[in-house]
Each structure stands twice: as structure tokens, then as C-alpha cells.
Legacy VTK file of the C-alpha trace (Angstrom):
# vtk DataFile Version 3.0
C-alpha trace
ASCII
DATASET POLYDATA
POINTS 114 float
-25.949 58.572 -9.332
-29.747 58.511 -9.176
-29.726 56.840 -5.714
-27.487 59.530 -4.230
-28.211 62.951 -2.733
-25.198 64.883 -4.030
-21.443 65.139 -4.383
-18.803 65.719 -1.757
-15.071 66.262 -1.794
-12.267 66.919 0.665
-10.718 70.408 0.661
-7.767 71.984 2.420
-7.276 75.677 1.701
-4.510 77.949 2.963
-6.085 81.110 1.497
-9.670 82.055 0.670
-10.543 80.259 -2.565
-13.428 80.843 -4.961
-14.260 77.720 -6.973
-16.755 77.293 -9.789
-18.380 73.860 -10.018
-20.011 72.575 -13.199
-21.648 69.189 -13.831
-22.188 68.054 -17.402
-24.709 65.735 -18.979
-24.789 64.766 -22.662
-26.577 67.915 -23.916
-26.603 70.271 -20.950
-24.375 71.858 -18.304
-25.494 72.379 -14.710
-24.238 74.628 -11.924
-25.250 74.981 -8.274
-26.992 78.303 -8.922
-27.686 80.420 -5.823
-28.524 77.319 -3.813
-27.144 75.776 -0.609
-23.919 73.867 -0.157
-22.307 72.716 3.076
-18.858 72.963 4.620
-18.151 70.196 7.132
-14.979 70.971 9.058
-12.545 68.343 10.314
-14.242 68.445 13.754
-17.689 67.726 12.261
-19.064 71.271 12.450
-21.453 72.045 9.578
-21.890 75.461 7.960
-24.567 76.040 5.315
-23.689 78.543 2.603
-25.249 79.624 -0.660
-23.549 79.527 -4.050
-23.499 82.745 -6.018
-23.189 83.990 -9.580
-22.416 81.084 -11.907
-21.990 78.241 -9.450
-19.221 79.721 -7.321
-18.500 78.403 -3.861
-16.231 80.076 -1.337
-13.726 78.110 0.738
-12.455 80.172 3.689
-8.769 80.516 4.493
-7.561 77.725 6.772
-10.532 75.452 6.055
-9.929 71.714 6.115
-12.834 69.330 5.691
-15.569 68.288 3.295
-17.680 70.274 0.835
-21.141 68.828 0.106
-23.277 70.026 -2.782
-26.752 68.469 -3.003
-27.884 67.452 -6.496
-31.025 69.543 -6.053
-28.781 72.627 -5.812
-27.809 72.131 -9.472
-29.824 73.571 -12.339
-29.207 73.986 -16.038
-26.885 76.839 -16.950
-29.242 78.190 -19.578
-32.791 77.178 -18.781
-33.418 76.599 -15.061
-33.982 72.894 -15.783
-33.647 70.581 -12.781
-30.560 68.376 -12.569
-31.014 64.741 -13.601
-28.501 62.650 -11.652
-28.977 59.754 -14.077
-27.516 61.933 -16.883
-24.476 63.134 -14.897
-21.260 62.420 -16.829
-18.511 64.966 -15.983
-17.620 67.373 -13.192
-15.399 70.423 -13.627
-13.743 72.787 -11.165
-12.375 76.184 -12.128
-10.851 78.877 -9.978
-11.715 82.580 -9.917
-8.921 85.052 -10.620
-7.463 86.817 -7.631
-8.262 84.177 -5.035
-6.020 81.406 -3.780
-2.944 83.118 -5.232
-1.107 83.197 -1.944
-1.783 79.730 -0.612
-2.363 76.165 -1.610
-5.743 74.610 -2.340
-5.991 70.835 -2.190
-9.050 68.911 -3.467
-9.331 65.133 -3.078
-11.713 62.220 -2.507
-14.553 63.223 -4.813
-17.589 60.950 -4.348
-21.370 60.837 -4.277
-23.150 60.728 -0.932
-26.557 59.351 0.083
LINES 1 115
114 0 1 2 3 4 5 6 7 8 9 10 11 12 13 14 15 16 17 18 19 20 21 22 23 24 25 26 27 28 29 30 31 32 33 34 35 36 37 38 39 40 41 42 43 44 45 46 47 48 49 50 51 52 53 54 55 56 57 58 59 60 61 62 63 64 65 66 67 68 69 70 71 72 73 74 75 76 77 78 79 80 81 82 83 84 85 86 87 88 89 90 91 92 93 94 95 96 97 98 99 100 101 102 103 104 105 106 107 108 109 110 111 112 113
């Protein structure tokens, strides 16, 4: 992944959804910690947002499009260490309690972008 700028994935959300994103390397976990990510709607409109707390991103109700998270938005969970794309091995999504309970959230087409 060292020749890429970040990750992107398709999302369709009926209700507001709060998603935590975590990237793992062999001896460290990374989150997009209070840094920018982008929502690109199905018409091509781009909205810049900032992650909060421990790597949470917010997907608004009715959103359909792409989420882009630049690699330079990731830092080590524990030490503020910059993300090394060459070490990237796993990606995890988790969902915050209380959000997305009343609608479907669909995630697909995960890939790296340049």
C-alpha cells in the first residue's frame, strides 16, 4: 500500500451511523485520530469531515457514496506514531451503540486509492 494515498469504501446508510475504523500492523494499531476524512456522494459532491474520539466517523442518514480516509489521517493508538502503509495488514470496522439501530448500513468495495 506504500504507493497509495489511503483507503476508500462504498457506504449506503439508512440511519445515521457511527463507525470506528482501525488499521493494524504487526505490532501496532492505528486509528484516524481527529483528522480529516471525506464523504463523496453518488453525485460526486465532496464533504470533508474530521474523525473524533478513537477513530470514529459519522455517516449521515440517507448517505450513499464513498468514504475516503487518507493514510496520513491514521496514527498509532497509543503513541502518536505516523502510519506506515507498508506495514498495513488488517482493517477493522466496529459500530457505536445507539446508532444505526433503525436502518440498514451497507459497506462494500473496500480498496486503496492513489
